[in-house]
Steps between C-alpha positions, in 0.01 A plus 500: 500500500262789443416772751189448706187625318377840609188352660722298737685805630224765510286541809142395438199367686513127581398286203475795262750308286461125540621172359277195474563127479349163590628244749388141521315281445413408859265227617200631696210327674150605398372460857597384845415151622566145393598415143456849352540550129835655406556755223780711360542862600740780410634808674471821299782725619531879473824664614558875539803598291583790736445366853529121432165446674315186391127440460374145447168375366384142458377389158318174441545490121740625236270719295455866419157497668663379822801731484302823447303460828833438679629822348185690603522370858866602513426854381199538730735441796822664379371761255522523123835456331649728238693220331527124543778280361497125443655227291309341215527133587784404269752561778438145621771354277520125547210515746388184671160350428346671803578842349388429143143613571622829650734561207227447240258727684740793546628484142154512339464810283129509582574518874751783452263691271200466734716604794630820343158594361319449830746727685529769232181671619651532850814665366718205604784398268595132484851427373643160407872426516664329198452123467768268639646772725413410861783721632300803381235404755739423784301716741190282494689176438691547827172584675347175378801316641455670839132406514569138406780478756274620783216270396733202482631567850163572660265266315728219386287221353182602681203559269302811597158626407453815293423710811797362694739575215360851453550572872859378495665659201537875553634642828836328541647588159428871551678500837829375353801734542603702195803680642670580830439842659727538806379850588137402571332312782392214271846448343349372173264611226225273365232543228239523775655830616395655168150351527403556865811654660601187695540123442176303475619269775549766771255664740415866416709757683372802691481859385730557200431870446850589619655321202577703186242448227768438237662214690425245226653730241832462682460120514423499131838661433674238713351208308591664168869486586476123545322455165766674293761227543557305176749217521470337156466576129748786523696435177383722216452329163424630152130571449300265282391699194227478238570238227733298724454126447462307825426155634214482750615288795267223614593299810289207376686468167865444398675807350482349150119514521470862622288735288674741264361855507572857389464804727214723382483748790732578789361643825771693689450598862544849650876438512512418128570128551283252310359221718204379290444474125226409254598214270387378159512122447391272220171437681416846637612760750601481865646715777794373705751635755861511385587234761319249278684596180833402345617752238653339191821656363481703180755645260520811721573312821850553638713189542829510689568868439391519135180484293 
C-alpha cells in the first residue's frame, strides 16, 4: 500500500483539496399533496481530503449542465478548491441497471473535457483516477457509503420532496467522530470542528478567547496518526516494466477471454513503486491499475530458483 498523498497529510483550508462523486439515484416527489409525480434525483458529494468534511448538493439530472451549477453552489459556500479528484465512471464494474446511466455520464469524454475547460479559468485542477480502480478513490467512496447509511436509517422508504431532502442531508454526517481526543472537553474530533469549531448538532458555547488559536493544529496532528495505519498490501513485488505482456482482468469474462496487452508506459509513485500503467492493445490504448493486470511469464522470468 502506498503512503498517503501529500495533500492528505498537509494542513490546508477545508475543501481546498476535494474529492467528488455521485450517490443515488433516489426517488423524489415533485410536490407535496396527493398523488404527486415522482422523479429520480442524485446527491452530488464533495469530501475534503484533509478534514473529511462532506458537502452535499442535490442534482435532478445527470448532465454537465446540472453538475456545474452544483459545483458553483458548493464553491460559493465553501470557497474555491485548488484541486478536485474524481473517478471517471468506469469504476462501476458489473454495475446494476440503476447505475448504468451514471456510469455512461461520468465516462463521457465530452463531459470530462467540458469540466476541465470550464474550471481552467478559475485555476482549479480536475484530476481523474485510473479506470477500474475504485480503491484509488476510497476517500469519497466511503463518504458515499456513510451518506447512504444515514439516509437509509432516517428516511427508510419514505419519498421526500426536493426541499425536504436538501434540508436533511448535511449536518449529521459532518458531526460524526473522526478520532478520540481524551485530553479535551469534547473527547472526540469531528469534521465540523474544522468548519465551525464545534459539532453542527450542539449549541454554541460562550466566550472562547481563552483557548489557544492553534488548537485545531494540534487536533490535526492527532488525526494524522490514525490515518497512517496500513494493514494490507504490505508484500513488495517486482515492478511492472515497459514491454511486459499482461492480461487485463475483467470480472465479467472468464480468464480465457481476457484482453492481451503490452505495457507502453509505467507510472511510478513517489516511492518508486508502479501502481498504474498505460497499455497498448489490439484495439487501442487504455490505462489500468496493476491490481487489474496479470503479468505473463517471459524468458527472463525466474522459475524455481533459475531462469
